[in-house]
C-alpha positions as CSV (number, residue, x, y, z in Angstrom):
1,X,-19.7,8.9,-3.8
2,X,-19.3,5.2,-2.9
3,X,-17.7,3.4,-5.9
4,X,-19.1,0.1,-7.0
5,X,-18.2,-2.4,-9.7
6,X,-19.4,-0.1,-12.5
7,X,-16.9,2.6,-11.3
8,X,-14.2,0.0,-10.7
9,X,-14.3,-1.2,-14.3
10,X,-14.9,2.2,-15.9
11,X,-11.2,3.0,-16.3
12,X,-8.0,1.0,-15.7
13,X,-6.8,3.6,-13.3
14,X,-9.8,3.0,-11.0
15,X,-9.2,-0.8,-11.2
16,X,-5.6,-0.3,-10.1
17,X,-6.3,2.5,-7.5
18,X,-9.1,0.4,-5.9
19,X,-6.7,-2.5,-5.5
20,X,-8.3,-4.7,-8.1
21,X,-11.5,-4.5,-6.2
22,X,-10.2,-5.0,-2.6
23,X,-10.8,-1.3,-1.9
24,X,-14.5,-1.8,-2.4
25,X,-14.7,-3.8,0.9
26,X,-17.5,-2.4,3.0
27,X,-15.3,-3.0,6.1
28,X,-11.7,-1.8,6.6
29,X,-10.8,-1.3,2.9
30,X,-7.3,-0.4,3.8
31,X,-6.8,-3.6,5.6
32,X,-8.5,-5.5,2.8
33,X,-6.1,-3.8,0.3
34,X,-3.1,-4.7,2.5
35,X,-4.3,-8.3,2.7
36,X,-4.7,-8.3,-1.1
37,X,-1.2,-7.0,-1.4
38,X,0.1,-9.9,0.7
39,X,-1.7,-12.4,-1.6
40,X,-0.6,-10.7,-4.8
41,X,3.0,-10.5,-3.6
42,X,3.0,-14.3,-3.0
43,X,1.9,-14.7,-6.6
44,X,4.2,-12.1,-8.2
45,X,7.5,-12.5,-6.2
46,X,8.5,-15.9,-7.5
47,X,8.8,-14.5,-11.0
48,X,11.3,-11.8,-10.0
49,X,14.8,-11.5,-8.6
50,X,15.1,-9.0,-5.7
51,X,16.4,-6.4,-8.1
52,X,13.7,-7.2,-10.6
53,X,11.1,-6.8,-7.9
54,X,12.6,-3.4,-6.9
55,X,12.3,-2.2,-10.5
56,X,8.7,-3.6,-10.6
57,X,7.9,-1.7,-7.4
58,X,9.3,1.5,-8.7
59,X,7.2,1.3,-11.8
60,X,4.2,0.3,-9.7
61,X,4.7,3.3,-7.5
62,X,4.6,5.7,-10.5
63,X,1.5,3.9,-11.9
64,X,-0.1,3.9,-8.5
65,X,0.4,7.6,-8.0
66,X,-1.2,8.3,-11.4
67,X,-4.1,5.9,-10.7
68,X,-4.7,7.3,-7.2
69,X,-4.7,10.9,-8.5
70,X,-7.1,10.1,-11.4
71,X,-9.4,8.1,-9.2
72,X,-9.4,10.7,-6.4
73,X,-10.4,13.4,-8.9
74,X,-13.1,11.2,-10.3
75,X,-14.5,10.5,-6.8
76,X,-14.0,14.1,-5.6
77,X,-11.9,13.0,-2.7
78,X,-8.1,12.9,-3.1
79,X,-7.6,10.0,-0.7
80,X,-10.9,8.2,-0.9
81,X,-11.1,5.1,1.4
82,X,-11.6,2.9,-1.7
83,X,-8.1,3.9,-3.0
84,X,-5.8,1.2,-1.7
85,X,-3.0,1.1,-4.2
86,X,-1.2,3.3,-1.6
87,X,-1.3,0.3,0.8
88,X,-0.4,-2.3,-1.8
89,X,2.8,-0.9,-3.3
90,X,4.5,0.2,-0.1
91,X,3.5,-3.1,1.6
92,X,5.1,-5.0,-1.3
93,X,8.3,-3.1,-0.4
94,X,8.0,-4.2,3.2
95,X,7.5,-7.8,2.2
96,X,10.5,-7.7,-0.1
97,X,12.7,-6.6,2.9
98,X,11.1,-8.9,5.5
99,X,12.1,-12.5,6.2
100,X,10.0,-14.9,4.1
101,X,8.3,-16.6,7.1
102,X,4.6,-16.4,8.0
103,X,5.3,-14.9,11.4
104,X,7.6,-12.1,10.2
105,X,5.1,-11.3,7.4
106,X,2.2,-11.3,9.8
107,X,4.2,-8.9,12.1
108,X,4.9,-6.7,9.0
109,X,1.2,-6.7,8.2
110,X,0.2,-5.7,11.7
111,X,2.8,-3.0,12.1
112,X,2.2,-1.6,8.6
113,X,-1.6,-1.3,9.3
114,X,-0.8,0.3,12.7
115,X,1.5,3.0,11.2
116,X,-0.9,3.6,8.2
117,X,-3.7,4.2,10.6
118,X,-1.8,6.3,13.3
119,X,0.2,8.2,10.6
120,X,3.2,9.4,12.6
121,X,5.0,12.4,11.2
122,X,5.9,13.1,8.5
123,X,3.1,10.8,7.2
124,X,0.4,13.0,8.9
125,X,1.8,16.2,7.3
126,X,1.9,14.5,3.9
127,X,-1.6,13.2,4.3
128,X,-2.9,16.6,5.3
129,X,-1.0,18.8,2.8
130,X,-0.3,16.7,-0.4
131,X,-3.7,16.2,-1.9
132,X,-2.7,14.4,-5.2
133,X,-1.7,11.0,-6.3
134,X,1.9,11.3,-5.2
135,X,0.9,12.5,-1.7
136,X,-1.6,9.6,-1.4
137,X,1.3,7.2,-2.1
138,X,4.0,8.9,0.0
139,X,2.2,8.8,3.4
140,X,2.0,5.0,3.1
141,X,5.6,4.8,2.0
142,X,6.4,6.5,5.3
143,X,4.3,3.9,7.1
144,X,6.4,1.3,5.3
145,X,9.6,2.9,6.5
146,X,8.4,2.9,10.1
147,X,7.3,-0.7,9.8
148,X,10.8,-1.7,8.5
149,X,12.4,0.2,11.3
150,X,10.4,-1.7,13.9
151,X,11.0,-5.0,12.3
152,X,14.7,-4.3,12.1
153,X,14.7,-3.5,15.8
154,X,12.9,-6.8,16.6
155,X,15.5,-8.7,14.4
156,X,18.4,-7.1,16.4
157,X,16.7,-7.8,19.7
158,X,15.8,-11.4,19.0
159,X,18.5,-12.5,16.7
160,X,21.3,-10.4,17.9
């Protein structure tokens, strides 16, 4: 099933899971979802302290796992390509922990997409074995961890 606008607006979980519509992109929905995450972060972050943003991210992760699970069941595919909340919330964490410059955030975007696509272990195991909302969210959280590791290594190498 290829979801459209009717599906997107049929339940709040679908709207959230499909990245507020970004997951309906006919080309590279994961990249579209990550880009939407970047834009949404720029709008949301000024309203939160770092600790407030962490609390928001924790809540968004729980809501995202629920929404991804419900939407995956409705679509008959646990990690359907249109489900991009799993890109959005982990990428927000990456952005929170990345210097607030365009080049660092662009590097974060590129590395996050790389690790999300390549799925190094344990992300690949999670993606293959945990077929529910939490699993959908966790493999991208691993991609976020790898992204932060690479960015930290670059920071040490170039600032250190």
